[in-house]
N, C-alpha and C positions, 0 to 999 in steps of 0.2 A: 412915226413910221419910217423916217429916214435912217433910223438906227436898225432896221430889220435887214439883216444880211441877205436874206433870200429876195427881198424886194430890190435891193441894190444890184444883186447879180442879174436879176431878171431884166432890169433897166439896161444893164450893160449889154445883155444878149439881144435885146431889141434894137439897140443902137447899132450893134455889129451887123445884124440882119438887114437893117435899112442900107448900111454901106454896101453890103454883099449883093443886094437885090437892085442896087442903083444902075448896075451895068446890064441887067436883064433887057432883052429885046422889047421894043414897044408893043408888040403884039401880045406880050405876057402881062401888060399893065393891069388889065382886069382879070387875068388868070392867076397864074402862080404868084407873081409878084403880090398882087393884093391879098391872096390867101395867106401867103407866108408872113407877110407883114401884120396882118390882123391877128394871126395866131401868136406871133411873138409879143405883140402889144397886149394881147389879152391875158398873158401869163402875169405880167406885173400889175395890169389893171385890177385883176380879180383878187390879187394878194392885197392891194391897197383897199379895194372895196370891202374885203373881208375884215381887214384890220380896222376899218372905220365903223364897223357894226357894233351893235350893243351886247352881243353875246358870243360866247365860245362856239356854240352850235352854228351860228351864222358865219363866223369866220372859218370854221372847218368846212362848211358848204362851199364857200368861195374858194378855199384852197383846193378842193375837189374840182371845181371848175377850171382853176389855173392848172392842174395837173393834167386835165384832158386836153387843154390847149397845147401843153407841151408835147403831148404825144402826137397830137395833130401836126404840130410843127415838124417833129422828127419825120414823119410820113411825107410831108410836103418837100422836105429838103432832100430826101432819098429820091422822090420822083425828079426833083430839079437836077439832081446829079445824074440820074439815068438818062435824062433827055439832054445832057450835056450843057446845063445852064450854069452849073457850079463845079469847079474843080474838087476831086476827091479829098485833097488834103484840107481844104476849107471846110467841107461837109464833115469830115472826121473830127475836126476841131470843134465846130459847132455842135455836133452830136454829144460830145463829151461835156461841154458846158451845159446842155440841156439835161443830160444824165445827172449831173451834179446838182442842178436845181430841182430835178425830180426827187432825188434822195433827201435833200433839205426839206422839201414840201412834205414828204412822207413822215419824216421825223418830227416836224413841226405838228402835223395833224395828230400823230400818236401821242406826243407829249401834251397837247391840248386836250385829247380824249381822257387822259389820265387825271386831269384836274377839273373835269366837269362836275 
């Protein structure tokens, strides 16, 4: 699994998300901070879980969950920006990373569907 490029990119994104949210106010600890971190971790975790399954159908299913988590993360980052928890430049950079992972996820799902 360590050779899966999408998984490595998702791990990098989650790591960056933890760094960015470290400066969030304490009152957001159980709010946006927790939600953003869980979504970010869910992306790579579902890729890993799918890769560890016994069939292509199961892997595709978990890639779909990972994709959903990436869209959830996008939404949460936009909200965090609008309430001024994250600078626009940082959000823009993170959104680009997420979009790249989403494209990779889609392509991987499509290629796996062809070989079912």
